C-alpha positions in Angstrom: 5.3 23.1 10.2 2.6 20.4 10.5 0.1 21.1 7.8 -1.4 17.6 7.0 -2.1 14.2 8.5 -2.1 11.3 6.1 -3.8 8.1 7.2 -3.4 4.6 5.8 -6.8 3.0 5.5 -6.9 -0.8 6.1 -6.3 -1.5 9.8 -5.7 2.2 10.6 -9.1 3.9 9.9 -11.3 0.8 9.6 -11.3 -3.0 9.9 -11.5 -4.1 6.3 -10.4 -7.7 6.8 -13.9 -9.2 6.8 -14.9 -7.6 3.4 -11.5 -8.3 1.9 -11.7 -11.9 2.9 -15.2 -12.1 1.4 -13.9 -10.7 -1.9 -10.9 -13.0 -1.9 -13.0 -16.1 -1.2 -15.7 -15.2 -3.8 -12.8 -15.1 -6.3 -11.1 -18.3 -5.1 -14.4 -20.2 -5.3 -14.9 -19.0 -8.9 -11.7 -20.8 -9.9 -12.2 -23.8 -7.5 -9.2 -22.8 -5.4 -9.1 -23.2 -1.6 -10.5 -20.3 0.4 -8.8 -18.5 3.3 -9.6 -17.5 6.9 -9.5 -13.8 8.0 -6.3 -14.6 9.9 -4.7 -15.8 6.6 -5.9 -12.8 4.6 -4.5 -10.5 7.3 -1.0 -11.8 6.4 -1.6 -11.3 2.7 -2.3 -7.6 2.8 -0.3 -4.3 2.7 1.4 -4.6 -0.6 -1.5 -3.9 -3.0 -4.2 -6.0 -4.6 -1.9 -7.8 -7.0 0.3 -9.2 -4.2 -2.8 -9.9 -2.1 -4.2 -12.2 -4.9 -0.8 -13.7 -5.6 -0.5 -14.8 -2.0 -4.1 -16.1 -2.0 -3.5 -18.4 -5.0 -2.3 -22.0 -4.5 1.5 -21.9 -4.1 2.2 -23.7 -7.3 0.3 -21.1 -9.3 1.6 -17.9 -7.7 4.2 -17.2 -10.4 1.7 -17.7 -13.3 1.4 -14.1 -14.4 -1.3 -14.7 -17.0 -3.5 -16.5 -14.5 -2.8 -13.8 -11.9 -3.9 -11.1 -14.3 -7.3 -12.9 -14.9 -7.8 -13.7 -11.2 -6.9 -10.2 -10.2 -9.5 -8.7 -12.7 -12.2 -11.0 -11.2 -11.2 -10.0 -7.6 -11.5 -6.4 -8.5 -15.0 -7.0 -9.9 -16.1 -9.2 -7.0 -14.6 -7.1 -4.2 -16.4 -4.1 -5.7 -19.7 -5.9 -4.8 -18.8 -6.3 -1.1 -16.4 -3.5 -0.4 -19.1 -1.3 1.1 -19.6 -3.9 3.8 -16.8 -1.9 5.4 -19.0 1.0 6.4 -17.8 2.0 9.9 -14.5 3.4 11.1 -12.8 2.3 14.3 -14.3 3.9 17.5 -12.7 7.4 18.0 -11.6 7.9 14.4 -14.4 10.4 13.5 -13.7 12.5 16.6 -10.0 12.5 15.8 -10.6 13.7 12.2 -13.0 16.4 13.4 -10.4 17.7 16.0 -7.7 17.9 13.4 -10.0 19.7 10.9 -10.9 22.2 13.6 -7.1 22.9 14.0 -6.9 23.6 10.3 -5.0 20.4 9.5 -5.5 18.9 6.0 -6.6 15.3 6.0 -5.5 12.7 3.4 -5.9 8.9 3.0 -3.1 7.0 1.3 -3.6 3.3 0.6 -2.4 0.4 -1.5 -6.1 -0.5 -2.0 -7.5 0.1 -5.5 -8.0 3.8 -6.0 -11.5 3.7 -7.3 -12.7 1.4 -4.5 -10.8 3.4 -1.8 -12.6 6.5 -2.9 -16.0 4.7 -2.9 -15.5 3.4 0.6 -14.0 6.6 2.1 -16.7 8.8 0.6 -19.4 6.5 2.0 -17.7 6.4 5.4 -16.5 10.0 5.8 -18.4 12.1 3.3 -16.4 15.2 2.3 -14.3 15.3 5.5 -11.3 13.8 3.8 -9.5 16.4 1.6 -7.6 14.0 -0.6 -7.9 10.2 -1.2 -5.1 8.4 -3.1 -5.0 4.6 -3.8 -3.1 2.4 -6.1 -3.6 2.5 -9.9 -2.3 0.1 -12.6 1.3 0.6 -13.7 2.2 3.0 -10.9 4.4 2.3 -7.8 2.7 1.4 -4.6 3.7 2.0 -1.0 6.5 2.0 0.3 7.6 3.7 -2.9 7.1 7.4 -2.2 5.3 8.0 -5.5 1.8 7.9 -4.0 2.7 9.9 -0.9 4.3 12.7 -3.0 1.2 12.7 -5.3 -1.1 13.1 -2.3 1.0 15.8 -0.7 1.1 17.7 -4.0 -2.7 17.4 -4.2 -3.0 18.8 -0.7 -0.7 21.7 -1.6 1.8 20.8 1.1 5.4 19.6 1.3 5.9 16.0 2.4 8.1 17.3 5.3 5.0 19.0 6.7 3.0 15.8 6.9 2.6 13.0 9.4 2.0 9.5 8.1 -0.3 7.4 10.3 -0.3 3.7 9.7 -0.4 0.2 11.2 2.3 -1.5 9.2 6.0 -1.6 8.3 5.0 -0.5 4.8 3.7 2.8 6.3 6.9 3.3 8.2 9.0 2.8 5.1 6.7 5.0 3.0 7.1 7.8 5.5 10.9 7.4 5.5 11.0 7.3 1.7 8.8 10.4 1.3 10.5 12.3 4.1 7.4 12.4 6.3 7.1 12.1 10.0 5.4 8.9 11.1 3.2 7.7 14.0 2.3 4.0 14.0 -0.9 2.6 15.5 -1.1 -0.8 17.3 -4.9 -1.4 17.0 -4.5 -2.6 13.4 -3.1 -5.6 11.7 0.5 -5.6 13.1 1.2 -5.6 16.8 3.4 -3.2 18.8 6.4 -5.6 18.9 6.3 -6.1 15.1 6.1 -2.3 14.6 9.1 -1.7 17.0 11.1 -4.4 15.2 10.4 -2.6 11.9 11.6 0.9 13.0 8.5 2.5 14.6 9.6 5.6 16.6 6.2 6.5 18.0 3.2 4.2 18.6 -0.3 5.1 19.6 -2.6 2.4 21.2 -5.9 4.3 20.8 -7.2 7.1 18.6 -7.4 9.3 21.7 -3.7 8.8 22.4 -2.9 9.4 18.7 -4.8 12.7 18.9 -2.6 13.8 21.9 0.6 12.8 20.1 -0.3 14.8 17.0 -1.4 17.8 19.0 1.8 17.7 21.1 3.8 17.8 17.8 1.7 20.7 16.6 2.3 22.7 19.8 6.1 22.1 19.7 6.2 23.4 16.1 3.9 26.4 16.9 
């Protein structure tokens, strides 16, 4: 029985690359390191803030864990000052969430973005229309480990097998597999359809409207 839809955030609900790039480059400038384009930062994301900053550092410094700790702390501080520049979801997302809520479906957001910043952005963007928001916290596994997905499902009061994971990356596909969730991938985010298919996507939506129909079709089959 489908009881919850769990969305990835970056590239699935909203375009966060401009604000992430701004935060990364503020941090790199502080240390005198080279800055990065939005296209470069797009390739750095999906594995949490620590991996984001590791990939943004000059190659010869990427394995310097002490330096990485310092730079990551500064990124967290600086990204906090610009994260609300992401203030609008993709077209059609609000309508999709409202339709699901009208059907009695619980809504979650699951991301490798820092938990405190994810909550700040989601609350500003969606108000109280998201039932549970879970991001990454220090010393806990990130996606695709199922830890966060199981924590979110537990907070929603549902079994992971009664959830659909919606995301734009291979990380979301593997997270769903590891947590025994259904999965629908979306092609409007940061990974294209061919990449998603190569990484095991079984169903891909190209618009929020198509995604809504795919979810509702699954609900009707189950009902």
